[in-house]
PyMOL Python script that loads the backbone (N, CA, C, O; Angstrom):
from pymol import cmd

cmd.read_pdbstr("""\
ATOM      1  N   MET A   1       7.064  79.069-259.136  1.00  0.00           N
ATOM      2  CA  MET A   1       8.250  79.846-259.352  1.00  0.00           C
ATOM      3  C   MET A   1       8.100  81.192-258.655  1.00  0.00           C
ATOM      4  O   MET A   1       7.000  81.728-258.523  1.00  0.00           O
ATOM      5  N   LEU A   2       9.225  81.715-258.220  1.00  0.00           N
ATOM      6  CA  LEU A   2       9.281  83.045-257.631  1.00  0.00           C
ATOM      7  C   LEU A   2      10.279  83.854-258.438  1.00  0.00           C
ATOM      8  O   LEU A   2      11.469  83.539-258.453  1.00  0.00           O
ATOM      9  N   LEU A   3       9.806  84.890-259.106  1.00  0.00           N
ATOM     10  CA  LEU A   3      10.688  85.765-259.870  1.00  0.00           C
ATOM     11  C   LEU A   3      11.332  86.739-258.905  1.00  0.00           C
ATOM     12  O   LEU A   3      10.630  87.466-258.202  1.00  0.00           O
ATOM     13  N   THR A   4      12.647  86.767-258.857  1.00  0.00           N
ATOM     14  CA  THR A   4      13.340  87.595-257.880  1.00  0.00           C
ATOM     15  C   THR A   4      13.976  88.841-258.477  1.00  0.00           C
ATOM     16  O   THR A   4      14.225  89.815-257.765  1.00  0.00           O
ATOM     17  N   ARG A   5      14.240  88.816-259.785  1.00  0.00           N
ATOM     18  CA  ARG A   5      14.853  90.004-260.390  1.00  0.00           C
ATOM     19  C   ARG A   5      14.856  89.854-261.906  1.00  0.00           C
ATOM     20  O   ARG A   5      14.898  88.747-262.441  1.00  0.00           O
ATOM     21  N   VAL A   6      14.810  90.998-262.583  1.00  0.00           N
ATOM     22  CA  VAL A   6      14.969  91.043-264.033  1.00  0.00           C
ATOM     23  C   VAL A   6      16.142  91.956-264.312  1.00  0.00           C
ATOM     24  O   VAL A   6      16.175  93.098-263.853  1.00  0.00           O
ATOM     25  N   GLU A   7      17.100  91.455-265.060  1.00  0.00           N
ATOM     26  CA  GLU A   7      18.297  92.238-265.355  1.00  0.00           C
ATOM     27  C   GLU A   7      18.678  91.998-266.810  1.00  0.00           C
ATOM     28  O   GLU A   7      18.888  90.862-267.235  1.00  0.00           O
ATOM     29  N   GLY A   8      18.762  93.091-267.563  1.00  0.00           N
ATOM     30  CA  GLY A   8      19.050  92.942-268.982  1.00  0.00           C
ATOM     31  C   GLY A   8      17.914  92.189-269.644  1.00  0.00           C
ATOM     32  O   GLY A   8      16.752  92.570-269.497  1.00  0.00           O
ATOM     33  N   GLY A   9      18.222  91.144-270.359  1.00  0.00           N
ATOM     34  CA  GLY A   9      17.207  90.329-271.007  1.00  0.00           C
ATOM     35  C   GLY A   9      16.940  89.027-270.288  1.00  0.00           C
ATOM     36  O   GLY A   9      16.383  88.099-270.874  1.00  0.00           O
ATOM     37  N   ASP A  10      17.338  88.940-268.994  1.00  0.00           N
ATOM     38  CA  ASP A  10      17.194  87.700-268.243  1.00  0.00           C
ATOM     39  C   ASP A  10      16.315  87.874-267.012  1.00  0.00           C
ATOM     40  O   ASP A  10      16.291  88.933-266.385  1.00  0.00           O
ATOM     41  N   VAL A  11      15.595  86.809-266.685  1.00  0.00           N
ATOM     42  CA  VAL A  11      14.785  86.753-265.471  1.00  0.00           C
ATOM     43  C   VAL A  11      15.477  85.803-264.508  1.00  0.00           C
ATOM     44  O   VAL A  11      15.780  84.664-264.864  1.00  0.00           O
ATOM     45  N   TYR A  12      15.727  86.263-263.298  1.00  0.00           N
ATOM     46  CA  TYR A  12      16.317  85.435-262.241  1.00  0.00           C
ATOM     47  C   TYR A  12      15.158  84.952-261.393  1.00  0.00           C
ATOM     48  O   TYR A  12      14.350  85.754-260.924  1.00  0.00           O
ATOM     49  N   LEU A  13      15.071  83.649-261.194  1.00  0.00           N
ATOM     50  CA  LEU A  13      13.926  83.111-260.477  1.00  0.00           C
ATOM     51  C   LEU A  13      14.326  81.919-259.631  1.00  0.00           C
ATOM     52  O   LEU A  13      15.352  81.276-259.853  1.00  0.00           O
ATOM     53  N   PHE A  14      13.463  81.646-258.640  1.00  0.00           N
ATOM     54  CA  PHE A  14      13.626  80.435-257.838  1.00  0.00           C
ATOM     55  C   PHE A  14      12.551  79.465-258.291  1.00  0.00           C
ATOM     56  O   PHE A  14      11.358  79.748-258.182  1.00  0.00           O
ATOM     57  N   ASP A  15      12.977  78.327-258.795  1.00  0.00           N
ATOM     58  CA  ASP A  15      12.070  77.275-259.233  1.00  0.00           C
ATOM     59  C   ASP A  15      12.247  76.092-258.288  1.00  0.00           C
ATOM     60  O   ASP A  15      13.321  75.491-258.260  1.00  0.00           O
ATOM     61  N   PRO A  16      11.219  75.742-257.512  1.00  0.00           N
ATOM     62  CA  PRO A  16      11.363  74.654-256.539  1.00  0.00           C
ATOM     63  C   PRO A  16      11.458  73.273-257.184  1.00  0.00           C
ATOM     64  O   PRO A  16      11.808  72.305-256.508  1.00  0.00           O
ATOM     65  N   TYR A  17      11.153  73.163-258.473  1.00  0.00           N
ATOM     66  CA  TYR A  17      11.246  71.879-259.153  1.00  0.00           C
ATOM     67  C   TYR A  17      12.712  71.479-259.274  1.00  0.00           C
ATOM     68  O   TYR A  17      13.529  72.240-259.791  1.00  0.00           O
ATOM     69  N   TYR A  18      13.035  70.295-258.800  1.00  0.00           N
ATOM     70  CA  TYR A  18      14.420  69.831-258.856  1.00  0.00           C
ATOM     71  C   TYR A  18      14.743  69.387-260.278  1.00  0.00           C
ATOM     72  O   TYR A  18      14.054  68.543-260.851  1.00  0.00           O
ATOM     73  N   HIS A  19      15.789  69.962-260.829  1.00  0.00           N
ATOM     74  CA  HIS A  19      16.222  69.606-262.184  1.00  0.00           C
ATOM     75  C   HIS A  19      17.696  69.241-262.119  1.00  0.00           C
ATOM     76  O   HIS A  19      18.544  70.082-261.823  1.00  0.00           O
ATOM     77  N   GLU A  20      17.990  67.988-262.396  1.00  0.00           N
ATOM     78  CA  GLU A  20      19.379  67.529-262.315  1.00  0.00           C
ATOM     79  C   GLU A  20      20.072  67.738-263.655  1.00  0.00           C
ATOM     80  O   GLU A  20      19.571  67.323-264.700  1.00  0.00           O
ATOM     81  N   GLY A  21      21.222  68.380-263.608  1.00  0.00           N
ATOM     82  CA  GLY A  21      22.005  68.593-264.825  1.00  0.00           C
ATOM     83  C   GLY A  21      21.506  69.775-265.630  1.00  0.00           C
ATOM     84  O   GLY A  21      20.512  70.404-265.267  1.00  0.00           O
ATOM     85  N   PRO A  22      22.190  70.079-266.720  1.00  0.00           N
ATOM     86  CA  PRO A  22      21.804  71.224-267.545  1.00  0.00           C
ATOM     87  C   PRO A  22      20.563  70.921-268.384  1.00  0.00           C
ATOM     88  O   PRO A  22      20.248  69.759-268.643  1.00  0.00           O
ATOM     89  N   PHE A  23      19.856  71.986-268.808  1.00  0.00           N
ATOM     90  CA  PHE A  23      18.740  71.836-269.725  1.00  0.00           C
ATOM     91  C   PHE A  23      19.286  71.486-271.100  1.00  0.00           C
ATOM     92  O   PHE A  23      20.469  71.687-271.377  1.00  0.00           O
ATOM     93  N   ASP A  24      18.422  70.963-271.957  1.00  0.00           N
ATOM     94  CA  ASP A  24      18.819  70.688-273.335  1.00  0.00           C
ATOM     95  C   ASP A  24      19.120  71.979-274.082  1.00  0.00           C
ATOM     96  O   ASP A  24      19.887  71.981-275.044  1.00  0.00           O
ATOM     97  N   ASN A  25      18.514  73.080-273.639  1.00  0.00           N
ATOM     98  CA  ASN A  25      18.699  74.371-274.282  1.00  0.00           C
ATOM     99  C   ASN A  25      19.763  75.163-273.520  1.00  0.00           C
ATOM    100  O   ASN A  25      19.656  75.337-272.306  1.00  0.00           O
ATOM    101  N   ALA A  26      20.771  75.636-274.216  1.00  0.00           N
ATOM    102  CA  ALA A  26      21.878  76.363-273.573  1.00  0.00           C
ATOM    103  C   ALA A  26      21.460  77.730-273.047  1.00  0.00           C
ATOM    104  O   ALA A  26      22.187  78.318-272.246  1.00  0.00           O
ATOM    105  N   GLU A  27      20.298  78.260-273.477  1.00  0.00           N
ATOM    106  CA  GLU A  27      19.836  79.570-272.996  1.00  0.00           C
ATOM    107  C   GLU A  27      19.365  79.513-271.549  1.00  0.00           C
ATOM    108  O   GLU A  27      19.405  80.526-270.851  1.00  0.00           O
ATOM    109  N   LEU A  28      18.923  78.355-271.088  1.00  0.00           N
ATOM    110  CA  LEU A  28      18.422  78.193-269.724  1.00  0.00           C
ATOM    111  C   LEU A  28      19.571  77.800-268.815  1.00  0.00           C
ATOM    112  O   LEU A  28      20.313  76.864-269.111  1.00  0.00           O
ATOM    113  N   CYS A  29      19.720  78.521-267.701  1.00  0.00           N
ATOM    114  CA  CYS A  29      20.834  78.286-266.797  1.00  0.00           C
ATOM    115  C   CYS A  29      20.325  77.802-265.444  1.00  0.00           C
ATOM    116  O   CYS A  29      19.446  78.425-264.848  1.00  0.00           O
ATOM    117  N   VAL A  30      20.873  76.696-264.961  1.00  0.00           N
ATOM    118  CA  VAL A  30      20.597  76.175-263.626  1.00  0.00           C
ATOM    119  C   VAL A  30      21.824  76.470-262.781  1.00  0.00           C
ATOM    120  O   VAL A  30      22.946  76.167-263.186  1.00  0.00           O
ATOM    121  N   THR A  31      21.618  77.061-261.603  1.00  0.00           N
ATOM    122  CA  THR A  31      22.736  77.389-260.729  1.00  0.00           C
ATOM    123  C   THR A  31      22.378  77.091-259.280  1.00  0.00           C
ATOM    124  O   THR A  31      21.232  77.263-258.866  1.00  0.00           O
ATOM    125  N   ASP A  32      23.353  76.647-258.523  1.00  0.00           N
ATOM    126  CA  ASP A  32      23.183  76.413-257.085  1.00  0.00           C
ATOM    127  C   ASP A  32      23.991  77.418-256.267  1.00  0.00           C
ATOM    128  O   ASP A  32      24.088  77.288-255.047  1.00  0.00           O
ATOM    129  N   GLU A  33      24.564  78.407-256.922  1.00  0.00           N
ATOM    130  CA  GLU A  33      25.446  79.362-256.256  1.00  0.00           C
ATOM    131  C   GLU A  33      24.715  80.431-255.445  1.00  0.00           C
ATOM    132  O   GLU A  33      25.337  81.095-254.616  1.00  0.00           O
ATOM    133  N   HIS A  34      23.413  80.615-255.663  1.00  0.00           N
ATOM    134  CA  HIS A  34      22.641  81.648-254.965  1.00  0.00           C
ATOM    135  C   HIS A  34      21.357  81.046-254.390  1.00  0.00           C
ATOM    136  O   HIS A  34      20.268  81.431-254.815  1.00  0.00           O
ATOM    137  N   PRO A  35      21.449  80.122-253.444  1.00  0.00           N
ATOM    138  CA  PRO A  35      20.269  79.392-252.970  1.00  0.00           C
ATOM    139  C   PRO A  35      19.212  80.247-252.280  1.00  0.00           C
ATOM    140  O   PRO A  35      18.055  79.836-252.197  1.00  0.00           O
ATOM    141  N   CYS A  36      19.575  81.408-251.790  1.00  0.00           N
ATOM    142  CA  CYS A  36      18.603  82.271-251.109  1.00  0.00           C
ATOM    143  C   CYS A  36      18.021  83.328-252.047  1.00  0.00           C
ATOM    144  O   CYS A  36      17.186  84.131-251.629  1.00  0.00           O
ATOM    145  N   SER A  37      18.445  83.337-253.284  1.00  0.00           N
ATOM    146  CA  SER A  37      17.994  84.364-254.215  1.00  0.00           C
ATOM    147  C   SER A  37      17.375  83.776-255.485  1.00  0.00           C
ATOM    148  O   SER A  37      16.236  84.097-255.825  1.00  0.00           O
ATOM    149  N   TYR A  38      18.108  82.931-256.177  1.00  0.00           N
ATOM    150  CA  TYR A  38      17.604  82.331-257.411  1.00  0.00           C
ATOM    151  C   TYR A  38      18.369  81.052-257.717  1.00  0.00           C
ATOM    152  O   TYR A  38      19.485  80.845-257.240  1.00  0.00           O
ATOM    153  N   ASN A  39      17.740  80.193-258.528  1.00  0.00           N
ATOM    154  CA  ASN A  39      18.417  78.983-258.973  1.00  0.00           C
ATOM    155  C   ASN A  39      18.265  78.760-260.483  1.00  0.00           C
ATOM    156  O   ASN A  39      18.735  77.752-261.012  1.00  0.00           O
ATOM    157  N   ARG A  40      17.620  79.684-261.163  1.00  0.00           N
ATOM    158  CA  ARG A  40      17.485  79.629-262.616  1.00  0.00           C
ATOM    159  C   ARG A  40      17.680  81.027-263.191  1.00  0.00           C
ATOM    160  O   ARG A  40      17.322  82.025-262.565  1.00  0.00           O
ATOM    161  N   ILE A  41      18.255  81.084-264.396  1.00  0.00           N
ATOM    162  CA  ILE A  41      18.320  82.314-265.176  1.00  0.00           C
ATOM    163  C   ILE A  41      17.699  81.979-266.526  1.00  0.00           C
ATOM    164  O   ILE A  41      18.189  81.119-267.258  1.00  0.00           O
ATOM    165  N   VAL A  42      16.608  82.678-266.838  1.00  0.00           N
ATOM    166  CA  VAL A  42      15.821  82.370-268.034  1.00  0.00           C
ATOM    167  C   VAL A  42      15.661  83.646-268.860  1.00  0.00           C
ATOM    168  O   VAL A  42      15.297  84.683-268.306  1.00  0.00           O
ATOM    169  N   PRO A  43      15.919  83.599-270.155  1.00  0.00           N
ATOM    170  CA  PRO A  43      15.703  84.773-270.993  1.00  0.00           C
ATOM    171  C   PRO A  43      14.233  85.220-270.966  1.00  0.00           C
ATOM    172  O   PRO A  43      13.328  84.388-270.905  1.00  0.00           O
ATOM    173  N   VAL A  44      14.007  86.518-271.013  1.00  0.00           N
ATOM    174  CA  VAL A  44      12.660  87.084-270.939  1.00  0.00           C
ATOM    175  C   VAL A  44      11.759  86.528-272.042  1.00  0.00           C
ATOM    176  O   VAL A  44      10.569  86.316-271.809  1.00  0.00           O
ATOM    177  N   HIS A  45      12.292  86.294-273.215  1.00  0.00           N
ATOM    178  CA  HIS A  45      11.439  85.876-274.331  1.00  0.00           C
ATOM    179  C   HIS A  45      10.764  84.526-274.085  1.00  0.00           C
ATOM    180  O   HIS A  45       9.786  84.213-274.764  1.00  0.00           O
ATOM    181  N   TYR A  46      11.244  83.720-273.148  1.00  0.00           N
ATOM    182  CA  TYR A  46      10.560  82.473-272.810  1.00  0.00           C
ATOM    183  C   TYR A  46       9.199  82.747-272.191  1.00  0.00           C
ATOM    184  O   TYR A  46       8.243  82.023-272.466  1.00  0.00           O
ATOM    185  N   PHE A  47       9.094  83.773-271.364  1.00  0.00           N
ATOM    186  CA  PHE A  47       7.843  84.103-270.685  1.00  0.00           C
ATOM    187  C   PHE A  47       6.842  84.766-271.625  1.00  0.00           C
ATOM    188  O   PHE A  47       5.643  84.757-271.346  1.00  0.00           O
ATOM    189  N   GLU A  48       7.298  85.326-272.706  1.00  0.00           N
ATOM    190  CA  GLU A  48       6.426  86.024-273.642  1.00  0.00           C
ATOM    191  C   GLU A  48       5.741  85.090-274.632  1.00  0.00           C
ATOM    192  O   GLU A  48       4.824  85.511-275.337  1.00  0.00           O
ATOM    193  N   ARG A  49       6.159  83.850-274.698  1.00  0.00           N
ATOM    194  CA  ARG A  49       5.566  82.892-275.642  1.00  0.00           C
ATOM    195  C   ARG A  49       4.175  82.471-275.187  1.00  0.00           C
ATOM    196  O   ARG A  49       3.907  82.383-273.988  1.00  0.00           O
ATOM    197  N   GLU A  50       3.293  82.212-276.143  1.00  0.00           N
ATOM    198  CA  GLU A  50       1.938  81.756-275.835  1.00  0.00           C
ATOM    199  C   GLU A  50       1.782  80.252-275.949  1.00  0.00           C
ATOM    200  O   GLU A  50       0.758  79.710-275.536  1.00  0.00           O
ATOM    201  N   GLU A  51       2.769  79.569-276.497  1.00  0.00           N
ATOM    202  CA  GLU A  51       2.695  78.118-276.610  1.00  0.00           C
ATOM    203  C   GLU A  51       2.931  77.486-275.238  1.00  0.00           C
ATOM    204  O   GLU A  51       3.467  78.134-274.340  1.00  0.00           O
ATOM    205  N   ILE A  52       2.541  76.253-275.079  1.00  0.00           N
ATOM    206  CA  ILE A  52       2.772  75.525-273.836  1.00  0.00           C
ATOM    207  C   ILE A  52       4.153  74.887-273.941  1.00  0.00           C
ATOM    208  O   ILE A  52       4.346  73.922-274.681  1.00  0.00           O
ATOM    209  N   SER A  53       5.097  75.426-273.205  1.00  0.00           N
ATOM    210  CA  SER A  53       6.472  74.982-273.259  1.00  0.00           C
ATOM    211  C   SER A  53       7.162  75.368-271.956  1.00  0.00           C
ATOM    212  O   SER A  53       6.545  75.985-271.088  1.00  0.00           O
ATOM    213  N   VAL A  54       8.426  75.013-271.815  1.00  0.00           N
ATOM    214  CA  VAL A  54       9.187  75.316-270.604  1.00  0.00           C
ATOM    215  C   VAL A  54       9.220  76.828-270.367  1.00  0.00           C
ATOM    216  O   VAL A  54       9.656  77.581-271.237  1.00  0.00           O
ATOM    217  N   TYR A  55       8.768  77.268-269.207  1.00  0.00           N
ATOM    218  CA  TYR A  55       8.765  78.647-268.740  1.00  0.00           C
ATOM    219  C   TYR A  55       7.914  79.605-269.578  1.00  0.00           C
ATOM    220  O   TYR A  55       7.978  80.816-269.364  1.00  0.00           O
ATOM    221  N   SER A  56       7.128  79.101-270.517  1.00  0.00           N
ATOM    222  CA  SER A  56       6.212  79.999-271.219  1.00  0.00           C
ATOM    223  C   SER A  56       4.986  80.195-270.329  1.00  0.00           C
ATOM    224  O   SER A  56       4.614  79.303-269.567  1.00  0.00           O
ATOM    225  N   LEU A  57       4.376  81.345-270.430  1.00  0.00           N
ATOM    226  CA  LEU A  57       3.205  81.638-269.603  1.00  0.00           C
ATOM    227  C   LEU A  57       1.902  81.231-270.283  1.00  0.00           C
ATOM    228  O   LEU A  57       0.829  81.394-269.703  1.00  0.00           O
ATOM    229  N   GLY A  58       1.980  80.707-271.493  1.00  0.00           N
ATOM    230  CA  GLY A  58       0.796  80.205-272.185  1.00  0.00           C
ATOM    231  C   GLY A  58      -0.026  81.310-272.810  1.00  0.00           C
ATOM    232  O   GLY A  58       0.414  82.458-272.881  1.00  0.00           O
ATOM    233  N   PRO A  59      -1.241  80.960-273.272  1.00  0.00           N
ATOM    234  CA  PRO A  59      -2.115  81.941-273.918  1.00  0.00           C
ATOM    235  C   PRO A  59      -2.443  83.111-272.979  1.00  0.00           C
ATOM    236  O   PRO A  59      -2.618  82.924-271.774  1.00  0.00           O
ATOM    237  N   PHE A  60      -2.523  84.312-273.550  1.00  0.00           N
ATOM    238  CA  PHE A  60      -2.760  85.516-272.746  1.00  0.00           C
ATOM    239  C   PHE A  60      -4.045  85.440-271.926  1.00  0.00           C
ATOM    240  O   PHE A  60      -4.069  85.882-270.777  1.00  0.00           O
ATOM    241  N   ASP A  61      -5.110  84.886-272.499  1.00  0.00           N
ATOM    242  CA  ASP A  61      -6.399  84.883-271.800  1.00  0.00           C
ATOM    243  C   ASP A  61      -6.470  83.904-270.635  1.00  0.00           C
ATOM    244  O   ASP A  61      -7.454  83.919-269.895  1.00  0.00           O
ATOM    245  N   THR A  62      -5.458  83.050-270.444  1.00  0.00           N
ATOM    246  CA  THR A  62      -5.470  82.107-269.327  1.00  0.00           C
ATOM    247  C   THR A  62      -4.429  82.435-268.251  1.00  0.00           C
ATOM    248  O   THR A  62      -4.294  81.691-267.279  1.00  0.00           O
ATOM    249  N   ARG A  63      -3.705  83.523-268.413  1.00  0.00           N
ATOM    250  CA  ARG A  63      -2.631  83.862-267.464  1.00  0.00           C
ATOM    251  C   ARG A  63      -3.193  84.501-266.197  1.00  0.00           C
ATOM    252  O   ARG A  63      -4.156  85.268-266.244  1.00  0.00           O
ATOM    253  N   GLU A  64      -2.578  84.172-265.071  1.00  0.00           N
ATOM    254  CA  GLU A  64      -2.914  84.773-263.787  1.00  0.00           C
ATOM    255  C   GLU A  64      -1.622  85.074-263.045  1.00  0.00           C
ATOM    256  O   GLU A  64      -0.610  84.405-263.253  1.00  0.00           O
ATOM    257  N   ALA A  65      -1.656  86.075-262.183  1.00  0.00           N
ATOM    258  CA  ALA A  65      -0.467  86.420-261.397  1.00  0.00           C
ATOM    259  C   ALA A  65      -0.900  86.878-260.013  1.00  0.00           C
ATOM    260  O   ALA A  65      -1.993  87.414-259.834  1.00  0.00           O
ATOM    261  N   ILE A  66      -0.036  86.662-259.051  1.00  0.00           N
ATOM    262  CA  ILE A  66      -0.241  87.159-257.694  1.00  0.00           C
ATOM    263  C   ILE A  66       0.929  88.079-257.376  1.00  0.00           C
ATOM    264  O   ILE A  66       2.087  87.666-257.439  1.00  0.00           O
ATOM    265  N   LEU A  67       0.627  89.316-257.039  1.00  0.00           N
ATOM    266  CA  LEU A  67       1.655  90.273-256.676  1.00  0.00           C
ATOM    267  C   LEU A  67       1.602  90.490-255.173  1.00  0.00           C
ATOM    268  O   LEU A  67       0.547  90.815-254.627  1.00  0.00           O
ATOM    269  N   LEU A  68       2.721  90.313-254.508  1.00  0.00           N
ATOM    270  CA  LEU A  68       2.802  90.483-253.063  1.00  0.00           C
ATOM    271  C   LEU A  68       3.596  91.732-252.745  1.00  0.00           C
ATOM    272  O   LEU A  68       4.613  92.015-253.379  1.00  0.00           O
ATOM    273  N   PHE A  69       3.124  92.477-251.761  1.00  0.00           N
ATOM    274  CA  PHE A  69       3.823  93.685-251.360  1.00  0.00           C
ATOM    275  C   PHE A  69       3.750  93.792-249.846  1.00  0.00           C
ATOM    276  O   PHE A  69       2.665  93.706-249.271  1.00  0.00           O
ATOM    277  N   ASN A  70       4.878  93.976-249.201  1.00  0.00           N
ATOM    278  CA  ASN A  70       4.935  94.055-247.752  1.00  0.00           C
ATOM    279  C   ASN A  70       4.813  95.511-247.318  1.00  0.00           C
ATOM    280  O   ASN A  70       5.761  96.283-247.461  1.00  0.00           O
ATOM    281  N   THR A  71       3.660  95.887-246.793  1.00  0.00           N
ATOM    282  CA  THR A  71       3.449  97.271-246.354  1.00  0.00           C
ATOM    283  C   THR A  71       4.163  97.564-245.037  1.00  0.00           C
ATOM    284  O   THR A  71       4.342  98.731-244.689  1.00  0.00           O
ATOM    285  N   ASP A  72       4.577  96.531-244.294  1.00  0.00           N
ATOM    286  CA  ASP A  72       5.296  96.754-243.038  1.00  0.00           C
ATOM    287  C   ASP A  72       6.708  97.289-243.278  1.00  0.00           C
ATOM    288  O   ASP A  72       7.243  98.024-242.448  1.00  0.00           O
ATOM    289  N   THR A  73       7.305  96.925-244.401  1.00  0.00           N
ATOM    290  CA  THR A  73       8.664  97.386-244.682  1.00  0.00           C
ATOM    291  C   THR A  73       8.703  98.497-245.733  1.00  0.00           C
ATOM    292  O   THR A  73       9.783  98.925-246.141  1.00  0.00           O
ATOM    293  N   GLU A  74       7.540  98.961-246.169  1.00  0.00           N
ATOM    294  CA  GLU A  74       7.481 100.033-247.158  1.00  0.00           C
ATOM    295  C   GLU A  74       8.069 101.315-246.567  1.00  0.00           C
ATOM    296  O   GLU A  74       7.747 101.685-245.438  1.00  0.00           O
ATOM    297  N   LEU A  75       8.914 101.978-247.318  1.00  0.00           N
ATOM    298  CA  LEU A  75       9.490 103.237-246.854  1.00  0.00           C
ATOM    299  C   LEU A  75       8.526 104.384-247.144  1.00  0.00           C
ATOM    300  O   LEU A  75       8.176 104.644-248.295  1.00  0.00           O
ATOM    301  N   THR A  76       8.108 105.061-246.084  1.00  0.00           N
ATOM    302  CA  THR A  76       7.247 106.237-246.198  1.00  0.00           C
ATOM    303  C   THR A  76       7.916 107.382-245.450  1.00  0.00           C
ATOM    304  O   THR A  76       8.933 107.182-244.786  1.00  0.00           O
ATOM    305  N   GLU A  77       7.356 108.567-245.555  1.00  0.00           N
ATOM    306  CA  GLU A  77       7.923 109.701-244.829  1.00  0.00           C
ATOM    307  C   GLU A  77       7.925 109.451-243.321  1.00  0.00           C
ATOM    308  O   GLU A  77       8.860 109.849-242.627  1.00  0.00           O
ATOM    309  N   ASP A  78       6.901 108.805-242.823  1.00  0.00           N
ATOM    310  CA  ASP A  78       6.804 108.530-241.384  1.00  0.00           C
ATOM    311  C   ASP A  78       7.862 107.528-240.906  1.00  0.00           C
ATOM    312  O   ASP A  78       8.294 107.585-239.755  1.00  0.00           O
ATOM    313  N   LYS A  79       8.270 106.628-241.774  1.00  0.00           N
ATOM    314  CA  LYS A  79       9.195 105.575-241.392  1.00  0.00           C
ATOM    315  C   LYS A  79      10.642 105.867-241.816  1.00  0.00           C
ATOM    316  O   LYS A  79      11.532 105.048-241.589  1.00  0.00           O
ATOM    317  N   THR A  80      10.867 106.999-242.413  1.00  0.00           N
ATOM    318  CA  THR A  80      12.199 107.322-242.925  1.00  0.00           C
ATOM    319  C   THR A  80      12.840 108.405-242.090  1.00  0.00           C
ATOM    320  O   THR A  80      12.204 109.399-241.740  1.00  0.00           O
ATOM    321  N   VAL A  81      14.098 108.206-241.775  1.00  0.00           N
ATOM    322  CA  VAL A  81      14.858 109.195-241.014  1.00  0.00           C
ATOM    323  C   VAL A  81      15.849 109.861-241.977  1.00  0.00           C
ATOM    324  O   VAL A  81      16.606 109.179-242.668  1.00  0.00           O
ATOM    325  N   GLU A  82      15.835 111.164-242.014  1.00  0.00           N
ATOM    326  CA  GLU A  82      16.768 111.895-242.858  1.00  0.00           C
ATOM    327  C   GLU A  82      17.783 112.608-241.962  1.00  0.00           C
ATOM    328  O   GLU A  82      17.435 113.203-240.942  1.00  0.00           O
ATOM    329  N   TYR A  83      19.009 112.528-242.367  1.00  0.00           N
ATOM    330  CA  TYR A  83      20.084 113.194-241.636  1.00  0.00           C
ATOM    331  C   TYR A  83      20.674 114.279-242.513  1.00  0.00           C
ATOM    332  O   TYR A  83      21.002 114.038-243.675  1.00  0.00           O
ATOM    333  N   PHE A  84      20.809 115.473-241.959  1.00  0.00           N
ATOM    334  CA  PHE A  84      21.472 116.574-242.657  1.00  0.00           C
ATOM    335  C   PHE A  84      22.695 116.958-241.875  1.00  0.00           C
ATOM    336  O   PHE A  84      22.610 117.226-240.677  1.00  0.00           O
ATOM    337  N   ILE A  85      23.812 116.990-242.523  1.00  0.00           N
ATOM    338  CA  ILE A  85      25.067 117.354-241.843  1.00  0.00           C
ATOM    339  C   ILE A  85      25.578 118.656-242.412  1.00  0.00           C
ATOM    340  O   ILE A  85      26.622 119.149-241.985  1.00  0.00           O
TER     341      ILE A  85
END
""", "prot")
cmd.dss("prot")
cmd.show_as("cartoon", "prot")
cmd.util.cbc("prot")
cmd.orient("prot")
């Protein structure tokens, strides 16, 4: 999964797993309207659970994450142009 945004109490993510039709739970949303941004909307509380279930991250001591940051597109003073009129 790729988490693309958090807004309010929802996480917008791209899940490459193909899921046909709606989930059994009405809180989970599958959408095809934003294919370049996200295809699932999942409430934040799903990720906070420690049980093994849909979109839960499991026990705290077994969780891992990879954070990616593009330093080529990072805005710094050297790469920023300011205009004063």
